[in-house]
Every structure is written in structure tokens, then in C-alpha cells.
N, C-alpha and C positions, 0 to 999 in steps of 0.2 A: 504492500500500500503506499510505505513511503517512497519506493522507487518509483511509483506511479503520479504521485505527487509532485516529482521532482522534476517530471519531464511535463507537466502542466503548462508552466511559461512557452515550452517548445511548441504544444498543442496552440496556443494562443496565436503565438506567433505565424503557426500553420494557417489559422482561421484569416489574421489580417493579410497575409500575402493572398490566399484565396479568395477575399470578397474586397479584394482592392485589385492588383494587378491583376488577377484572375478574372475580373470582370470584363475585360477587353475581350472576351471571347464573347460575349453579347452582344456587341456593337453592332454586328451585322443584321440583329433582329430589327431593329430600329431605324435603319439609314430608309427604307422607303417609304414607311408610313411619315417619318418623319420630313421627308423632303415632298411628299404628298400634301401635308399639312401648311408647309408652307412657299409651296409653290415653286421649288427649285430643283436645279438637278441633283441627282444622286453626286456627281463629282463633287458639287459644295459641299454635301457632308461629309464627303470622305476628305475632307481637309481637316477636320477635326481630331483625328487621331495624333495630329503632327504635335499638337499641344502635349499629349502624353510622353513625347519623345523629348520636347522641348523644356518645359515646364520642369522636370524631374534633371534635367541637364543642366539647366542653368542655376537652379536652386540648392541642388545637391550639396555643394560646398557649405553652404550657411546651416542645410539641416544637417548635415553632419557634424558641423560644431557644436550644435545645440544637443546631440546625442551625449558628448563627452560631458556636457555641464548643467542640462536639464534633466528632472525628473521624467524618464521615458516613458511612463504610464500616462502622464497628462499630455504629452505630446501624442501617444496613441489614439485617447481617448477625445483631443482635440482636432485631430487630423480626420478620423473617421467621420465624426459628426459633421465638421465643414463639409467632406466629401458627398455623405449622405445625404444632407439638406441640400445642397447645390444639385444633385439628381433630383431631389424633390421638386426643386425649384423649375427644374426644366419641364417637370410635367405641367407647370402652372403658367410657363410661358406663353406669351401672345404674339411673339415676333420670333424672326431667327436671330437676332443679336443678342435678346435676352436668352435663349438657349443656348447662344455660343458663351457669353458670360459663364451661364451655369455649369456648362463643360468644362472652361477653363477653371471654375473653383471647385470641380471634381478633380483635375488635374493637379492643382495644389493642393487638395486635400489627400489625396492617396499616397503622395511623398512624403506626408507625414506619418504614415503607416506602412510604409512600402518599405522596399529592399533595404536601402541604408540605415532608416530606424530599426528594422526587425532583426537584419542580420548584425548590426552593432549590440543590440540586446543578446543575442544568442553569443556571442563572443564573450561578452563581459559575465555571463550568469554560468556558462558550461566550461569552465577553466578544464583541458587537457580533454574534453568531449566536443570541441567546437564543430566538428566535421560531421558528428550525427546528430547535433542539434539544428544544425544550418541545414542538412538534408530532409530532416524532418519539417522546418518552416517552409522552405521550397516545397514540399510535397503539396503543400495547399492550393497552388497553381494549377498541378495538374487534376487534383479531386476536384476543384471548381469547374475546370475545363470539361469535364466528364460530365458531371451532375447538374450544373447550372441551366445549360443550353436547354435539355429537354423539358425542365420546368418553366422557363421562360417562353419555349416555343408553345408549350401546351396552354399558358396564359392568356395567349393572344386567341386562344379560341373562342373565349370568355370576356377579354377584356381589350380596349383598345390601347394604344402605346403610352398614354397619358396615366391611364389605369394601374396599367403594369408597372411603369415607371416608378408611379408615385408607391404603389403597393411594395414593389421590392424593396426601394430605397430606406422606407421605415423599417421594413422587417429585418433586413441587414444590420441596421444600426443598431435595433436592438439585440440582435446577435453579437456583434461585435462589442459592445459596451458590458455585455453580462461577461464574455469569456475575457474581458480584459480586467475589468473590475475585478473578478474570482481569481484568475489563475497570474496576473503580472503584479508582482510583489511593488508597494508602494515607493520603495525607496531603490528601485531597479535601476541601474547604473552606476557610474561613478564619477565622482567630480577630477579633474585633471589635476594632478598635482604639479609641484615646481619643476621637477625634473622632465615629466612629459609634457610640459607648456614649452620647455626649451626644445624637446625634439619636434612639438607643434611647429616651432618654426623654421624647422631644417628638415621635415620628411621629403620637401618639395626636392633637395639635393640628392637625396638618394635614388641611386639608379633602380633599387628595387620596386618605388614607387611608379616609377615611368614604366618597367618593364611590366608588372602585373597589370597597369592600366591599359596599356597597350594589345597587350595579350587578351583581356577581356573585352575592350571595346572591339579588335576584330571580331573574336569569337560570336557573341551575342549579335553584332549587327550582321553576320552570314545569319545566324538564324530568323532572324526576323526579316531579311530579305527571301530566305527560302520561303516562310510562312507566307509571306505576300504573292509569292511566286507558284505556289504548291497547285492551288486549283486550276489556271490557266495552263500551265505545264502538262497536268494531268490530261485535259482537256484536248491539248495539243496532239497528245498521245494516242486520242481515240478512246478514254474511258469516259464514262457515264460520270454524271454528277454524283449517284448513289455511291460509284466506286471509288470516287474523289474523296466521298465524307467517311467511307471506312479506311481509306489509307491515312486520311487523318488522325482517325481514332487510332490506328493502329501506330501511328507516331506518337500521341498521346500517351497511351499505353505501356510504349517503351520509355518514355520520358519520366513516368511515374516508377518504373521497374530500376532506371538509372539512379534516380534519388534513394530508393532503398538501398541500393548497392555502396553508394557512397555512405549513407547512414551506417554501414555495416562495417566497410573498409578502411573511412577516409583517415579515421585516428590512429588506424595501425600503420600508416605511411607518412607520419607526421616528418620525420628526417628527410623524407625524399618527395615532399609535396609535389615538386616542379615535373617529377619523372610520372605521377601518377596524372596530373593536368597534361601531359605529353600525350600519356598513353588515349586518354579521353579525347583529344585533338585529333590526334592520326585517326581514331576510328570514325571520327565525324566527317574526316577528308576521305576514308575510305567508301564511308555511305554515299558522298556525292560523288566519287567515281565510279560507283555501282550505279546511280541513279542515269549518269550520263550515259548508260549504255543499256539499261532496264527498257525492254519493251514489251515484257508479259507481267500478267498481273501478280506473280509471286515472285519475279524478281524486283518489282516496283515496291511491292509489300517489304519485302527483307530489307531493301534499301532505304526506307523511310521509318524503318524499325529500328537500324544501326545509328539513322543520324537521329531519330527520337530519343534512342538509350543515351546516346553519348550527351546529345545537346541537354536532357532532362539531368544527368549526373555533373554537368558542367555547371549549372546553374549557382549550387553552392560553393562552388571555387573561387570564384570573386572574392568575398570575405576571409575565407579559409585560407588563402593563399597570403592574403594581407596579414592576417592573425600569424602567419609563421615569421612575418619578418618585423611586424612593429605590434608593440605593448598592447594589451585591451583596452586601456584607458584614453587612446586616443584614436580606436578603430574606426569610430563612427567619422571622425575627422578626414582620415585616409579614403576609406569608402567615397565618401561625399566627394572630396576633391576631385576623385578621378571620374566624376561624373561627366563633366565638359569633354573628356578625352572619347566618349561614345557619339557626339554629334555630328561632326565631319562627314564619316562614313554613313551614318543612320539618316542623314538629311542628304546626301548626294545618290547612295547606295540604291533606293528603291526607284528613284525617276530615273537612273541610268540604266536600270534593269527593265524598266519600261519601254526606252530608246532603244535599248538592244532588241527587245522583242519586235517591236515594231518593224526595225530595219530588217531583221532576218528572218522573222515569223515563227522563231521558237527561242527557248530559253536554255538551250545546249551551250551556248557561249558565256552565258552568265553563269552557270553551274560549273562549267571548268573554271573561268573566273574566281569563284567563292572556294572550289577546291585548293586553288594557289594562294589565297589568301591565309586559307587553314593552315597551308603548310608554312606561311611566313608564321602565324601565331605560333607554331609547334617551334621554331627556331628561335622566338624571341621567348617564349616560355623556359628553354632550356638555359638561357643564358644565365637565368636567374641562380645567386648561389646556395649554397646548402643554407637548409631552415636555421631560423637564429631562436625560434620559441617552441 
């Protein structure tokens, strides 16, 4: 029983990530009805997800500093309240600009109970078990992507988009607050001491900061671009929408399995974290190369399963790698300060992939380019020195 109670904060972190970043999988349900409501094109509505990349990237350094100096439970409570009430405000909006402001509020809110905050909390609370705790928390995104879409899809059978959004936002707010209040200690997190404040001013000069940041930025942006490319790529190869959905489900299941493997093995490889990360990246590159040649249902399913597994396993590796080179007292600042490194490729990659598709009629060149980026990420992570913590 005591062991179970000890892992309640990790389960609360899983809930926060699942009902925060995990909600992105629901965006597609609202695109067409919102576009019809405000008489605009779907392309206009699809601009909104840019905020989910820009906002965290811009404010993550500030949020990371707060993780190391503010009570984390208050940040989580405030962030989820701001995010869910922003979604509720969208359900009441009478114009597109009001809905846009609400979505901006949602993007700001989930940053305050998203990966930078939750991962910082896991590293602080679970000394010597950070890998397991980070993997458990990251599992929330996989669980949400599997369970929430069917629920929201079914709700559209009885409710319109406004009613669905209002009911969802208030229900999720209640769930989040209940978990946070019951499972997160009020004094969770540590105030940075004098020695760590000195490190705080100097970690930008440490090559580990840049090597980890660049590795993670390359890898996560490859995952984002592939997520965007999957549906048209499958269609271009003659697969139906139903088959494409099954492929995505296979990738999601592989991601959940990958996080579970990290939960079991990551802490065993603490002195060799960079090699563990490199193995996952090589596996992802292998999946991309397999997909480049796959032309049957079985081969495509195996390819996306491999990429889903390695991608899901790598999600907790960002804070885990940082925890091997920086003390827990400043881990929030380090994680947050690396946020802007995600922006260049994240902003350029998706439209560039679309341009290549328009010019060539397929995503084959994109997939090959992403495999090359993954190889670069492997080289960068292997330059890291031996773990220090």
C-alpha cells in the first residue's frame, strides 16, 4: 500500500499530461463544425495548432524557472483551470477572434501543467527512479489518445460542438483538480539554493545543455512531421481511411509499450543513458527506412509499430537525459530553456513537407530526409559524455 501511495504523484502527472498535451488528438473533431459555425475554411481553423507549438516554445524558459522556485501544485492547479476555462469560453464564443483568444488561453494553460512542469516534478520527487516516473507520466498521452477520441466522437451523436466542448472542459477540470489535490504534495518542488543558482547562470555554457536540446528538438520534430504526413502518405499508397486509422492505432499502441519498456529499463542504464537514447533513435530511423520501402499492409503496420514504439519510448528521455547531467534543483529551468530549440524545425518542417508533397506527389523524399535527421540526432547524442548523476 505504501508503495502504491508513493506512485500517486506519478499517476497524477500521467493524468495531467493525458488531459493536457493528450487533448491535441481531439482537435480534428472540432475543425469542420467550427469552420461551418464561423463561415471560414478548414485551412483557417488549422492555423490554431501553431499556437500549441509557439506558445510553449516561447514561454517554456520562464515556466521552467518557476518550476524551481514556486510550489508546483499551485502551478498545476492554476494551469489546468486556465486551460479548461479557456476551452469553456470557446464554447460560448460568438466570433472567430473570440474563439482564437480562447485557444491561445488553452495553449498558455497547458504549458503550466505540461511536460516542463510535470517532468520537473517527477525528477524532483523520484530520486534514482526518474526514468520510471517519467515514463509513467508520459504514458498519459498514449492512454488519452486511445480512450478520449471514441468518447468525444460518440458525444457528437447527441450534442453539438459547443455543448461537447463545454461538458468536456468542465468534466476534465474536475478530474484534474481532484487528482492534483489528492496526489501532489503541497510542498512539492525545491527552492534553488545558492550553489544551484550559480549553476543556473552557467548551464547555457555547458555543452550537455545544447547536445541534449538539439537531440530532442530533432527527434520530437521528426515525430510531429510524421504525424502530419501519415494520413496522406497512407492514402497515396492506396490504403483506405479505415486502414489508415488502424495504422495510427498500431503506432499508438507501440508508443504505450515503448513507455512501459522505459519504465522498466531506463533506471538500469543510468550510467549509459546516452547509449540507451541512441538505440531508440536508431530504431526510429530503421522504422522510417522500412516505411520508405513498405508497400503492403503488413510491412506498413510493422514500420509504424517500430516508429511508434521508439517514439513513445523516447518521449520521457528529454528530462531523463537532462537529469543525468544537471541537479534536480534546476531541472525545470534546463528543460524549459531548451524549449526554443524546438521552434526552427517545428515551424519550417510541416510546410516544407507539404511543399515537397505538392512538387513530387508523394512523401517518400520527406521520409528519407527525416531518416537522415534521425541519424544526425544519433550522432549528436553519442557526443554526450558519461552521465554525472
